[in-house]
C-alpha positions in Angstrom: -13.1 -29.9 -41.2 -13.2 -28.6 -37.0 -15.3 -31.1 -34.9 -17.9 -29.9 -32.9 -17.0 -29.4 -29.5 -17.7 -31.2 -26.6 -18.6 -28.4 -24.7 -22.1 -26.7 -24.5 -21.7 -22.3 -25.0 -21.9 -21.4 -21.5 -18.6 -23.6 -20.8 -19.8 -26.6 -19.2 -18.9 -30.0 -20.8 -22.0 -31.6 -22.5 -25.1 -32.8 -20.1 -24.1 -31.1 -17.2 -25.5 -27.3 -16.2 -23.9 -24.8 -14.1 -26.4 -24.5 -11.7 -26.0 -22.4 -8.1 -23.2 -22.7 -6.1 -23.4 -23.9 -2.8 -23.5 -21.0 -0.6 -24.3 -18.6 -3.1 -27.3 -16.7 -3.5 -29.7 -16.4 -6.0 -29.4 -13.5 -8.7 -32.7 -12.0 -7.3 -31.5 -11.1 -4.2 -33.8 -14.3 -1.9 -32.0 -16.0 0.7 -29.5 -13.4 1.3 -27.7 -13.4 5.0 -29.6 -12.0 7.7 -28.9 -7.7 7.4 -26.8 -7.4 11.2 -24.5 -10.5 10.0 -24.0 -8.6 6.4 -23.3 -5.2 8.6 -21.3 -6.7 11.0 -19.0 -8.3 8.2 -18.9 -5.2 6.2 -17.5 -3.1 9.4 -14.9 -6.0 9.8 -13.7 -5.5 6.1 -13.6 -1.8 6.7 -11.7 -1.8 10.2 -9.2 -4.4 8.4 -8.7 -2.3 5.4 -8.5 0.6 7.5 -5.5 -1.0 9.6 -3.9 -2.2 6.4 -3.7 1.5 5.1 -2.6 2.8 8.3 0.5 0.3 8.5 1.4 0.6 5.1 1.7 4.3 5.4 3.5 4.0 8.8 5.8 1.7 6.7 6.6 4.5 4.1 6.8 7.1 6.7 9.2 5.1 8.1 11.4 3.9 5.2 11.6 7.6 3.9 12.6 8.6 7.5 15.7 6.0 7.4 16.5 6.8 3.4 16.8 10.7 4.2 18.5 10.2 7.4 21.1 8.0 5.5 21.7 10.6 2.9 21.8 13.1 5.6 24.6 11.3 6.9 26.6 10.5 3.9 26.5 14.3 2.8 27.9 15.3 6.5 30.4 12.6 6.6 31.6 13.3 2.4 32.1 17.3 3.6 33.9 16.3 7.2 36.5 13.8 5.5 36.8 16.2 2.1 36.2 13.6 0.2 34.4 15.5 -2.3 37.1 15.9 -5.5 39.7 18.9 -5.8 37.3 21.1 -8.2 34.1 20.7 -6.2 32.2 23.6 -6.1 32.1 25.7 -2.3 28.2 24.4 -1.9 28.9 20.9 -2.2 32.0 21.3 -0.1 29.4 23.2 2.9 26.0 22.2 2.2 23.0 23.2 3.8 21.6 20.3 5.5 18.1 22.4 6.2 15.9 20.7 3.9 17.1 17.0 4.7 15.8 18.0 7.9 12.8 19.6 7.2 11.9 16.3 5.4 12.5 14.1 8.3 10.6 16.2 10.4 7.6 16.2 8.6 7.6 12.7 8.3 8.2 12.0 11.9 5.3 14.4 12.4 3.0 12.5 9.6 3.0 9.4 11.6 1.4 10.6 14.6 -0.9 13.4 13.3 -2.1 10.6 11.0 -3.2 8.4 13.5 -5.1 10.7 15.6 -6.9 12.5 12.3 -8.1 9.0 11.3 
C-alpha cells in the first residue's frame, strides 16, 4: 500500500498556503504599477532586444564575409600554385571568382543597410 503524501494537491507542504509572492500583482490586475513606469520598462526591453538583434545580424554577416573571403583565397591559391590533381577539369584550374565576390559584396552592403533601414 502506498502512504498518502505529505503535500497537498497544490504542491505545497501540508499546512502551508501558496499565498501571493512579494512584489507580484494580484490576478485581477489590482495593484499594478503606474502605466508610465510600465511603458518605460517596455521601451527599454524593446530597445534592448533591437540592439541584440542588430548585433547578432552584424556578427552573422561578418562571419559570412570572413568565411567567403577565406574560401576565395584558398581557391585562388590552389589554382595559382597548381595544387590540383593532374586529372582535374579545366574549370577547376581557372575558377570563376565572381560568385564568391558577389556574396562578399552583398554581405558587406547588408550591414549598413540593416542599420539605416531600422
